[in-house]
N, C-alpha and C positions, 0 to 999 in steps of 0.2 A: 504494500500500500504506500502511496506517495507520501502521505503525512508521516507515517511511521519511519520511512527512510530518512526524511529530513530531520525529524526529531532525534532519531538514533545518533546521527552524526553530531547534531547540536549538543546533545547531553554529554558527548564524549570530547568535543572539541570547541565548546563555546568560547568565543573571544571575549576579552575583558576590556571595556572602555568606560571612562568616568561617567559619560552621559547615560550609560546603562544602569548606573547605580542610583538613579533618581527618577522620579516621575514629576518633578516640578515643571510646570508648563513653560516657564521662562527658560530654564536650562535646556529643555528639549528643543525649544525654538532656536536658541543659540546654536546648538549642535547641528540642527538640520540646515540652518543657513550655511554653516561652515562646511558641511559635508557635500554641499552642492558643488560638483566638479572638482572636488579635492579629496585625495586619498586619506583614509583614516589615520595613517601613521603621521601625516603632517598636521592633522587636526588635533590630536590628543593633547599635546603640550599647550598649544595656543588656546584651546577651549578652557583649560583650567586657569590660565593666566587671565583670559578675558572675563570669565565669570568672577574671578577674584577682584578685578578692577570694577566691574559693573555687575553686582550681584542680583539686580532686580530690574523690572521694567522702569521703575521710577528713576533709578540711578542712571540707566542708559539714556532715558528720555531727556534728562537734564544735563547730561554730559556734553561738552563741546565736541565738535566733529574732529578736531585735531587729535584729542585724546583717544577717540574711538578708532580712528584710522591708524594711530600709533600702535594701539593694542592689536590691531588686525594685521599689521605688517608681517609678511611671510606667507600669508595664505593666498594672495592674489585675488583677482576678480573683485576689486574693491567696491564695485557697485553693491555687492552683497552687504558690506558694512554700512553703507549709506541707507540701503533699504531696511536693514535690521534696526538702525536707530530711528528711522521714520516709523517703522512698525511699533516700536516701543512707545513713541509719542502718541500714535493713534490709539494704542491700547489704554494709555493713561487718560487721554482726552475723551475717547468715545465709548470705552468699555469699563471705566472705573477701575483700571488696573488689572482686569482679569482677561486672559486670552479667551476668545470665543471657543465654544465647545462644539461647533457645528461647521461642516464643510463650507457652507455658503458664507458664513461670517469670516472664516479664515482666508478664503481666496480673495476677499476684498482688501486685504492688507498688502502693503508693498512687499514685493519679492516672494510672495507665497503663491505657488501654483497648486494644481490638484495633487500632485505627488507629494510635495512638502506638507500640504494640509492633511493628507491621509496619514503620513508618517507621524505628524504631531498628534492627531487624534488617537492613533494606535498606541504610541509610546507614552504620551502624557495622560491620556484618559482611558486607555484600554478599550477603545471603541472600534468595533470591527468594520473598517472601511477599506474597500479594495483600492490599492494603488500599486504603481510600478516604479521601481528605480533600477539602476543598472544591474545590481546583483540579483534582484528578483527576476528581472527580464532574462538574465542568463540561465537561471534555474529552469524556467518554464520552456525556453527554447530548447534546452538540453533534453528535457524529459518528454516534451509533447510535440516538438517539431524537429526531430533529429535529422530528417532528410530534406527539410525545407530551406529555402532562401527567402529573403525579403519578408520576414515575418513581422506583421504590424502589431502594435499594442492593442488595437481593437480586437484582435484574435486572442491575445493573451489575457486581457482584463477579465473576460467571463470565466476563465480557468482559475484566476486568482480568487475571484468571488466564490466559485464552486468549491474550491479545495481549502478555503480558509478555516482556521480554528477560531470559531466565533466566540468561544468561551474565553480564550486567552490570545487575542490577536497580537498583543505585545511580544510574547515569547515566540509566537509563530513567525512573525516578521523578522525578529532577530535570527531565528533559525534559518530562514530562507536566505538572509543576507550572508550568514556565515557559510552556508553551503555554496552559494554563488561565488564567494571569495575563494573557496577551495577549488571550484571548477576553473576559475581563472588561472590559478597557480599550477594546476596539474594538466589541463587540456587546452587545445587550441580554443581561443575565446569564442564561445557560442554566440556572443553578441554581434559578431561579424555577420551573422545571418539576419540580424534585425533590419527592418526597413529603414531605420533611423541611423544606422551605423555610418560614420564618416571618420576619416583620419583627421586628427587635430592639425590645424595649420601650424607651420613653424613659428616658434615664439620670437626668435631672433629677428629684430628689425620690424616687428609687428606693431600695430597701434597699441595693443595691450601692453607691450614692453615699454613703449614711450610714455604711456599714461602712468605706468608703475614708477618709472624714473622720475617723472614730474612730482608725483606725490612723495616719493622717498626724499627728494631734494628739499621740498618745502617742509616736510616733517622734521628733517634733521637740521636745516639751516634757517628756517623761518622765512618770512616774506622775501622775495627776490625780484629784482628788476627783470622785465620780460627779456631784454636783450641778453642778460647774464644767463637766464634759464635756458633760452633757446640755443645759445652757443654751446651748452653742455650736452645737448641732445643730438643724436645721430639723425641724418636725413635732412631734407630741405627745410629752411626756416618757415616757409609758407605752410608746410605740412604741420609743423609744430604749433604754429599759431592757430590753425584750424582745430587741432586737438584741444588746445587751451580754451578756445571758445566753446567747444562741445562740453568740456568739463565744467565750465562756468554755468552753462545752461542746465546741466544735470545736478548742480548744487555742490560740487566738490570744492571749487575754488572761487575766489573773488578777484576780479580784475579791476583795479582802481587806477586809471590812467595807464602807466607802464608798470605798476607794482602788482605782483601776483602773490596771493596768500591763500592758505586754507580757509574755507568759509567758516 
């Protein structure tokens, strides 16, 4: 039986992570934001540091962006830090400091899609909601679509719903994720059969790299003149200025004349 196989492996090889030791909705939210597009090994230390700096929705909501981005450094995809802070503010302002306990309420918050919302409901509230993330997808493709290519999540989601442990979705999803991590380590990645599989674009020279350099310089050195900042970046000055304008629109930085600073 599928469930038995997954649970047998999990009971023998369960991974240990600090966010699995809590059901605090705030801590679960932080971990889920961090785990988006980032491997668990990189998240572990940063998660504990971040929660120590900002232990609650209230503390994160009132923190300045500089300190939040500073605590986030090393995880990349800094939009997640911005969205996490915005979500904390919305929780305090619109929900009296309590994270919504329903799918519809969660997906209205910045940076939370259906998968993240489902994970929060399962891990914080033990609510059985079907969702898919990369390790879960890997398990279902491996067991149910061994000879298929281009498998879509619309085909997988009904199987997740049908096979779920509705009495204990929290442990069930942890078990699925651990089994999926084992598959990745031991077998050719089944996720290559997913309809959504793409190779990640090179990081070197990418817009993401330049954005990261900009934030790193501003966080370590404080406000800088635009000419000074642009001269330190690889690529054409016009490209750097375009990126700076985008980052200002998104709420990361403030441009006051020629002076650039964290917002």
